A tleap script that builds the chain and sets N, CA, C and O, in Angstrom:
source leaprc.protein.ff14SB
mol = sequence {
  NMET ALA ILE ARG ILE ARG LEU VAL ARG THR
  GLY LYS LYS ASN LYS ALA PHE PHE ARG ILE
  VAL ALA VAL ASP ARG LYS LYS ASP GLY ARG
  GLY ASP VAL LYS GLU ILE LEU GLY HIE TYR
  ASP PRO LEU GLY ASP PRO GLU ILE VAL GLU
  ILE LYS GLU GLU ARG ILE SER TYR TRP PHE
  GLU LYS GLY ALA ILE PRO THR GLN THR VAL
  LYS SER LEU CYS LYS LYS LYS GLY ILE PHE
  ILE PRO PRO ASN VAL ASP CLYS
}
set mol.1.N position { -6.951 -42.413 5.437 }
set mol.1.CA position { -7.834 -43.814 6.502 }
set mol.1.C position { -9.541 -42.357 7.036 }
set mol.1.O position { -9.555 -41.659 8.050 }
set mol.2.N position { -10.414 -42.388 6.165 }
set mol.2.CA position { -11.449 -41.956 6.696 }
set mol.2.C position { -12.093 -43.054 8.170 }
set mol.2.O position { -12.191 -44.281 8.204 }
set mol.3.N position { -12.319 -42.374 8.881 }
set mol.3.CA position { -13.426 -42.784 9.884 }
set mol.3.C position { -14.959 -42.237 10.335 }
set mol.3.O position { -15.421 -41.184 10.775 }
set mol.4.N position { -15.469 -43.550 9.972 }
set mol.4.CA position { -17.066 -43.155 10.097 }
set mol.4.C position { -17.273 -44.263 11.404 }
set mol.4.O position { -16.699 -45.313 11.696 }
set mol.5.N position { -18.735 -43.242 12.228 }
set mol.5.CA position { -19.015 -43.939 13.158 }
set mol.5.C position { -20.751 -43.947 12.736 }
set mol.5.O position { -21.489 -43.123 12.196 }
set mol.6.N position { -20.924 -45.207 13.243 }
set mol.6.CA position { -21.902 -46.049 12.710 }
set mol.6.C position { -22.459 -46.782 14.157 }
set mol.6.O position { -21.996 -46.932 15.287 }
set mol.7.N position { -23.684 -47.135 13.476 }
set mol.7.CA position { -24.409 -48.113 14.215 }
set mol.7.C position { -24.269 -49.753 13.603 }
set mol.7.O position { -24.758 -50.007 12.502 }
set mol.8.N position { -23.386 -51.105 14.611 }
set mol.8.CA position { -23.421 -52.356 13.664 }
set mol.8.C position { -24.446 -53.393 14.882 }
set mol.8.O position { -24.244 -53.372 16.096 }
set mol.9.N position { -25.298 -54.059 14.338 }
set mol.9.CA position { -26.083 -54.916 14.495 }
set mol.9.C position { -25.896 -55.781 15.094 }
set mol.9.O position { -24.966 -56.401 14.579 }
set mol.10.N position { -26.542 -56.653 16.692 }
set mol.10.CA position { -26.349 -57.211 16.991 }
set mol.10.C position { -27.368 -57.696 18.024 }
set mol.10.O position { -28.479 -57.345 17.627 }
set mol.11.N position { -27.446 -58.287 19.064 }
set mol.11.CA position { -28.872 -59.544 19.253 }
set mol.11.C position { -29.049 -59.772 18.582 }
set mol.11.O position { -28.469 -59.533 17.522 }
set mol.12.N position { -30.534 -60.760 18.895 }
set mol.12.CA position { -30.943 -62.289 18.548 }
set mol.12.C position { -32.091 -61.489 17.699 }
set mol.12.O position { -32.386 -60.298 17.787 }
set mol.13.N position { -32.726 -62.625 16.740 }
set mol.13.CA position { -33.775 -62.256 15.912 }
set mol.13.C position { -35.361 -61.776 16.606 }
set mol.13.O position { -36.132 -62.257 17.437 }
set mol.14.N position { -35.326 -60.722 15.856 }
set mol.14.CA position { -36.481 -59.947 15.820 }
set mol.14.C position { -36.185 -59.180 17.832 }
set mol.14.O position { -37.163 -58.740 18.437 }
set mol.15.N position { -35.324 -59.185 18.235 }
set mol.15.CA position { -34.834 -58.283 19.468 }
set mol.15.C position { -33.489 -57.679 19.260 }
set mol.15.O position { -32.524 -58.309 19.693 }
set mol.16.N position { -33.223 -56.146 18.444 }
set mol.16.CA position { -32.206 -55.376 17.796 }
set mol.16.C position { -31.671 -54.959 18.793 }
set mol.16.O position { -32.472 -54.447 19.575 }
set mol.17.N position { -30.214 -54.955 19.244 }
set mol.17.CA position { -29.817 -53.617 19.855 }
set mol.17.C position { -28.658 -53.743 18.830 }
set mol.17.O position { -28.289 -54.771 18.263 }
set mol.18.N position { -28.116 -52.376 18.695 }
set mol.18.CA position { -27.118 -51.680 18.037 }
set mol.18.C position { -25.900 -51.117 18.562 }
set mol.18.O position { -26.272 -50.369 19.465 }
set mol.19.N position { -24.613 -51.075 18.479 }
set mol.19.CA position { -23.690 -50.589 18.966 }
set mol.19.C position { -23.329 -49.281 18.358 }
set mol.19.O position { -23.061 -49.262 17.157 }
set mol.20.N position { -23.312 -48.738 18.704 }
set mol.20.CA position { -22.585 -47.397 18.186 }
set mol.20.C position { -21.023 -47.087 18.159 }
set mol.20.O position { -20.526 -46.600 19.175 }
set mol.21.N position { -20.187 -47.357 16.996 }
set mol.21.CA position { -18.388 -47.920 16.550 }
set mol.21.C position { -17.860 -46.500 16.119 }
set mol.21.O position { -18.353 -45.443 15.727 }
set mol.22.N position { -16.582 -47.020 16.395 }
set mol.22.CA position { -15.549 -45.425 14.959 }
set mol.22.C position { -14.720 -46.722 13.991 }
set mol.22.O position { -13.661 -47.269 14.299 }
set mol.23.N position { -15.207 -46.875 13.284 }
set mol.23.CA position { -14.489 -48.212 12.273 }
set mol.23.C position { -14.467 -47.395 10.660 }
set mol.23.O position { -15.187 -46.501 10.215 }
set mol.24.N position { -13.386 -48.098 10.093 }
set mol.24.CA position { -12.568 -47.154 9.386 }
set mol.24.C position { -14.085 -47.379 7.715 }
set mol.24.O position { -14.458 -47.844 6.638 }
set mol.25.N position { -14.127 -47.186 7.994 }
set mol.25.CA position { -15.399 -46.871 5.973 }
set mol.25.C position { -15.288 -47.963 5.401 }
set mol.25.O position { -16.336 -48.589 5.247 }
set mol.26.N position { -14.040 -48.559 4.903 }
set mol.26.CA position { -13.951 -50.369 4.309 }
set mol.26.C position { -14.382 -50.921 5.194 }
set mol.26.O position { -14.241 -52.076 4.792 }
set mol.27.N position { -14.702 -50.980 5.881 }
set mol.27.CA position { -15.293 -52.333 7.022 }
set mol.27.C position { -16.305 -52.117 7.790 }
set mol.27.O position { -16.645 -51.144 8.464 }
set mol.28.N position { -16.852 -53.380 7.568 }
set mol.28.CA position { -17.978 -54.073 7.955 }
set mol.28.C position { -18.314 -53.665 9.860 }
set mol.28.O position { -19.440 -53.228 10.101 }
set mol.29.N position { -17.800 -53.752 10.486 }
set mol.29.CA position { -17.852 -53.656 12.093 }
set mol.29.C position { -17.756 -54.514 12.511 }
set mol.29.O position { -16.704 -54.414 13.142 }
set mol.30.N position { -18.326 -55.916 12.728 }
set mol.30.CA position { -17.993 -56.960 12.917 }
set mol.30.C position { -16.589 -56.794 13.510 }
set mol.30.O position { -16.716 -56.443 14.683 }
set mol.31.N position { -15.859 -56.859 13.314 }
set mol.31.CA position { -14.153 -57.010 13.870 }
set mol.31.C position { -13.627 -56.304 13.620 }
set mol.31.O position { -12.666 -56.843 14.169 }
set mol.32.N position { -13.093 -55.159 13.134 }
set mol.32.CA position { -12.300 -54.229 12.561 }
set mol.32.C position { -12.589 -52.524 13.380 }
set mol.32.O position { -12.184 -51.388 13.136 }
set mol.33.N position { -13.663 -53.245 14.611 }
set mol.33.CA position { -13.661 -51.639 15.964 }
set mol.33.C position { -12.553 -50.890 15.566 }
set mol.33.O position { -11.819 -51.420 14.731 }
set mol.34.N position { -12.328 -50.019 15.884 }
set mol.34.CA position { -11.552 -48.983 15.922 }
set mol.34.C position { -11.808 -48.401 17.678 }
set mol.34.O position { -10.877 -48.007 18.380 }
set mol.35.N position { -12.976 -48.454 18.043 }
set mol.35.CA position { -13.558 -47.735 19.459 }
set mol.35.C position { -15.118 -48.188 19.440 }
set mol.35.O position { -15.756 -48.100 18.392 }
set mol.36.N position { -15.613 -48.598 20.439 }
set mol.36.CA position { -17.903 -49.206 20.933 }
set mol.36.C position { -17.941 -47.296 22.124 }
set mol.36.O position { -17.713 -46.954 23.285 }
set mol.37.N position { -18.271 -46.809 21.131 }
set mol.37.CA position { -18.466 -45.728 21.872 }
set mol.37.C position { -20.528 -45.763 22.226 }
set mol.37.O position { -21.420 -44.919 22.308 }
set mol.38.N position { -20.441 -46.933 22.310 }
set mol.38.CA position { -22.148 -46.340 23.014 }
set mol.38.C position { -23.106 -47.575 22.563 }
set mol.38.O position { -22.559 -48.305 21.737 }
set mol.39.N position { -24.111 -47.867 22.847 }
set mol.39.CA position { -25.116 -48.375 22.298 }
set mol.39.C position { -26.492 -47.600 22.343 }
set mol.39.O position { -26.648 -46.402 22.578 }
set mol.40.N position { -27.713 -48.801 21.992 }
set mol.40.CA position { -28.992 -48.201 20.992 }
set mol.40.C position { -29.837 -49.361 21.164 }
set mol.40.O position { -29.840 -50.409 20.517 }
set mol.41.N position { -30.716 -48.924 22.365 }
set mol.41.CA position { -31.904 -50.038 22.127 }
set mol.41.C position { -33.155 -49.747 22.442 }
set mol.41.O position { -33.756 -49.559 23.500 }
set mol.42.N position { -33.619 -49.745 20.553 }
set mol.42.CA position { -34.726 -48.914 19.956 }
set mol.42.C position { -36.188 -50.065 20.521 }
set mol.42.O position { -37.373 -49.837 20.278 }
set mol.43.N position { -35.712 -51.123 21.204 }
set mol.43.CA position { -37.360 -51.901 22.093 }
set mol.43.C position { -37.077 -51.900 23.115 }
set mol.43.O position { -37.243 -53.067 23.470 }
set mol.44.N position { -36.638 -51.207 24.132 }
set mol.44.CA position { -36.669 -50.501 25.327 }
set mol.44.C position { -37.808 -49.395 25.340 }
set mol.44.O position { -38.110 -48.615 24.437 }
set mol.45.N position { -38.329 -49.528 26.531 }
set mol.45.CA position { -39.463 -48.406 26.939 }
set mol.45.C position { -39.361 -48.121 27.932 }
set mol.45.O position { -39.815 -48.721 28.906 }
set mol.46.N position { -38.521 -46.790 27.921 }
set mol.46.CA position { -38.348 -45.601 26.520 }
set mol.46.C position { -36.692 -46.382 26.119 }
set mol.46.O position { -35.765 -46.797 26.814 }
set mol.47.N position { -36.994 -46.282 24.389 }
set mol.47.CA position { -35.818 -46.964 23.609 }
set mol.47.C position { -34.615 -46.100 24.272 }
set mol.47.O position { -34.685 -44.898 24.530 }
set mol.48.N position { -33.785 -46.729 24.441 }
set mol.48.CA position { -32.482 -46.258 25.183 }
set mol.48.C position { -30.595 -46.038 24.207 }
set mol.48.O position { -29.771 -46.617 23.500 }
set mol.49.N position { -30.883 -44.874 24.857 }
set mol.49.CA position { -29.513 -44.444 24.019 }
set mol.49.C position { -28.547 -43.549 24.893 }
set mol.49.O position { -28.537 -42.380 25.279 }
set mol.50.N position { -27.401 -45.130 25.070 }
set mol.50.CA position { -26.311 -45.260 25.748 }
set mol.50.C position { -24.692 -43.687 24.685 }
set mol.50.O position { -23.723 -44.053 24.019 }
set mol.51.N position { -24.830 -43.167 24.790 }
set mol.51.CA position { -23.336 -42.060 24.181 }
set mol.51.C position { -22.256 -42.163 25.615 }
set mol.51.O position { -22.393 -41.979 26.824 }
set mol.52.N position { -21.271 -42.517 24.803 }
set mol.52.CA position { -19.694 -41.419 26.049 }
set mol.52.C position { -19.214 -40.348 25.048 }
set mol.52.O position { -18.280 -40.391 24.247 }
set mol.53.N position { -20.358 -39.104 25.388 }
set mol.53.CA position { -19.567 -38.382 25.152 }
set mol.53.C position { -18.582 -37.854 24.842 }
set mol.53.O position { -18.514 -37.201 23.801 }
set mol.54.N position { -17.418 -38.027 25.792 }
set mol.54.CA position { -16.008 -37.117 25.743 }
set mol.54.C position { -15.029 -38.096 24.687 }
set mol.54.O position { -13.924 -37.799 24.231 }
set mol.55.N position { -15.793 -39.310 24.472 }
set mol.55.CA position { -14.972 -39.954 23.266 }
set mol.55.C position { -15.842 -40.355 22.075 }
set mol.55.O position { -15.534 -41.246 21.283 }
set mol.56.N position { -17.172 -39.476 22.005 }
set mol.56.CA position { -17.773 -39.679 20.412 }
set mol.56.C position { -16.985 -38.124 20.342 }
set mol.56.O position { -16.571 -38.067 19.184 }
set mol.57.N position { -16.667 -37.086 20.920 }
set mol.57.CA position { -16.504 -35.494 20.532 }
set mol.57.C position { -14.701 -35.840 19.998 }
set mol.57.O position { -14.107 -35.288 19.072 }
set mol.58.N position { -14.290 -36.670 20.723 }
set mol.58.CA position { -12.654 -36.707 20.346 }
set mol.58.C position { -12.128 -37.787 19.335 }
set mol.58.O position { -10.971 -38.170 19.164 }
set mol.59.N position { -13.434 -38.223 18.633 }
set mol.59.CA position { -13.393 -38.903 17.129 }
set mol.59.C position { -14.349 -37.818 16.443 }
set mol.59.O position { -14.159 -38.001 15.240 }
set mol.60.N position { -15.142 -36.934 16.565 }
set mol.60.CA position { -14.701 -36.162 15.750 }
set mol.60.C position { -14.405 -34.844 15.273 }
set mol.60.O position { -14.589 -34.107 14.304 }
set mol.61.N position { -13.702 -34.901 16.729 }
set mol.61.CA position { -11.661 -33.933 16.214 }
set mol.61.C position { -10.971 -34.878 15.793 }
set mol.61.O position { -9.901 -34.751 16.388 }
set mol.62.N position { -10.905 -35.810 15.096 }
set mol.62.CA position { -10.040 -36.262 13.988 }
set mol.62.C position { -10.892 -36.435 12.880 }
set mol.62.O position { -10.910 -37.477 12.225 }
set mol.63.N position { -11.245 -35.946 12.761 }
set mol.63.CA position { -12.268 -35.676 11.431 }
set mol.63.C position { -13.573 -37.354 11.575 }
set mol.63.O position { -14.358 -37.709 10.695 }
set mol.64.N position { -13.477 -37.655 12.191 }
set mol.64.CA position { -14.974 -38.731 12.369 }
set mol.64.C position { -16.239 -38.088 12.013 }
set mol.64.O position { -16.713 -37.022 12.406 }
set mol.65.N position { -16.725 -39.024 11.122 }
set mol.65.CA position { -17.834 -39.061 10.155 }
set mol.65.C position { -18.958 -39.971 10.360 }
set mol.65.O position { -18.951 -41.182 10.141 }
set mol.66.N position { -19.775 -39.375 10.734 }
set mol.66.CA position { -21.121 -39.367 11.530 }
set mol.66.C position { -21.565 -40.050 10.984 }
set mol.66.O position { -20.858 -40.150 9.982 }
set mol.67.N position { -22.976 -41.206 10.844 }
set mol.67.CA position { -23.795 -41.529 9.632 }
set mol.67.C position { -25.150 -40.945 10.020 }
set mol.67.O position { -25.120 -40.337 11.090 }
set mol.68.N position { -26.432 -40.990 9.351 }
set mol.68.CA position { -27.758 -39.842 9.406 }
set mol.68.C position { -28.010 -40.646 10.640 }
set mol.68.O position { -28.624 -39.792 11.279 }
set mol.69.N position { -27.965 -41.696 11.425 }
set mol.69.CA position { -29.158 -42.381 12.196 }
set mol.69.C position { -28.032 -41.961 13.470 }
set mol.69.O position { -28.769 -41.728 14.429 }
set mol.70.N position { -26.634 -41.764 13.901 }
set mol.70.CA position { -25.826 -41.700 14.784 }
set mol.70.C position { -25.926 -39.867 14.873 }
set mol.70.O position { -25.626 -39.343 15.945 }
set mol.71.N position { -26.220 -39.267 14.067 }
set mol.71.CA position { -25.828 -38.170 14.203 }
set mol.71.C position { -27.681 -37.479 14.670 }
set mol.71.O position { -27.948 -36.412 15.222 }
set mol.72.N position { -28.737 -38.678 14.137 }
set mol.72.CA position { -30.184 -38.098 14.935 }
set mol.72.C position { -29.891 -38.623 16.485 }
set mol.72.O position { -30.765 -38.458 17.336 }
set mol.73.N position { -29.101 -39.023 16.695 }
set mol.73.CA position { -29.525 -40.061 18.136 }
set mol.73.C position { -28.441 -39.539 19.097 }
set mol.73.O position { -28.562 -39.836 20.285 }
set mol.74.N position { -26.977 -38.495 18.546 }
set mol.74.CA position { -26.498 -37.655 18.931 }
set mol.74.C position { -27.506 -36.199 19.479 }
set mol.74.O position { -27.781 -35.685 20.563 }
set mol.75.N position { -27.811 -35.951 18.109 }
set mol.75.CA position { -29.367 -34.761 18.870 }
set mol.75.C position { -30.517 -35.184 19.330 }
set mol.75.O position { -31.513 -34.481 19.164 }
set mol.76.N position { -30.604 -36.446 20.014 }
set mol.76.CA position { -31.597 -36.557 21.060 }
set mol.76.C position { -30.858 -36.064 22.190 }
set mol.76.O position { -31.201 -35.078 22.843 }
set mol.77.N position { -29.794 -36.796 22.419 }
set mol.77.CA position { -28.673 -36.673 23.843 }
set mol.77.C position { -28.413 -35.521 23.797 }
set mol.77.O position { -27.617 -35.357 24.722 }
set mol.78.N position { -28.633 -34.222 23.114 }
set mol.78.CA position { -27.599 -32.996 23.084 }
set mol.78.C position { -26.598 -32.772 22.961 }
set mol.78.O position { -26.259 -31.699 23.460 }
set mol.79.N position { -25.678 -33.461 22.364 }
set mol.79.CA position { -23.956 -33.643 21.490 }
set mol.79.C position { -24.671 -32.740 20.702 }
set mol.79.O position { -25.686 -32.570 20.027 }
set mol.80.N position { -23.400 -32.129 21.219 }
set mol.80.CA position { -22.899 -30.965 19.728 }
set mol.80.C position { -22.157 -31.491 18.918 }
set mol.80.O position { -20.984 -31.722 19.211 }
set mol.81.N position { -22.654 -31.783 17.770 }
set mol.81.CA position { -22.369 -31.869 16.241 }
set mol.81.C position { -21.311 -31.277 15.099 }
set mol.81.O position { -21.539 -31.421 13.898 }
set mol.82.N position { -20.410 -30.756 15.486 }
set mol.82.CA position { -20.013 -29.643 14.457 }
set mol.82.C position { -19.753 -29.826 13.148 }
set mol.82.O position { -19.601 -30.913 12.590 }
set mol.83.N position { -19.672 -28.105 12.370 }
set mol.83.CA position { -20.867 -28.473 11.213 }
set mol.83.C position { -20.333 -28.822 9.725 }
set mol.83.O position { -20.734 -28.922 8.565 }
set mol.84.N position { -18.657 -28.996 10.858 }
set mol.84.CA position { -17.886 -29.506 9.362 }
set mol.84.C position { -17.968 -30.860 9.009 }
set mol.84.O position { -17.170 -31.178 8.128 }
set mol.85.N position { -18.747 -31.818 9.462 }
set mol.85.CA position { -18.935 -33.283 9.195 }
set mol.85.C position { -19.936 -33.623 8.760 }
set mol.85.O position { -20.483 -34.644 9.179 }
set mol.86.N position { -20.362 -33.011 7.981 }
set mol.86.CA position { -21.585 -32.470 6.885 }
set mol.86.C position { -21.268 -33.218 5.960 }
set mol.86.O position { -22.141 -33.301 5.097 }
set mol.87.N position { -20.007 -34.037 5.713 }
set mol.87.CA position { -19.363 -33.985 4.057 }
set mol.87.C position { -20.404 -35.673 3.857 }
set mol.87.O position { -20.406 -36.274 2.783 }
savepdb mol mol.pdb
quit
């Protein structure tokens, strides 16, 4: 079972809002979410990124793989991403 850390879009039309979630690789993330790890609001001024650092580190230890977007958001927040998750 491979876990991915990815964004799931919520919000209304033209008002995007994203949740950062841990989800099984084969699921779409709409209802089968393992855990909500934070949120991202690209329309805020400035854009808002809230991440639960201790929980995202936990999932990295369990072997979760982040998407490119989540990886860049973690870098913006200064969260360490282990080098072995670049699979």
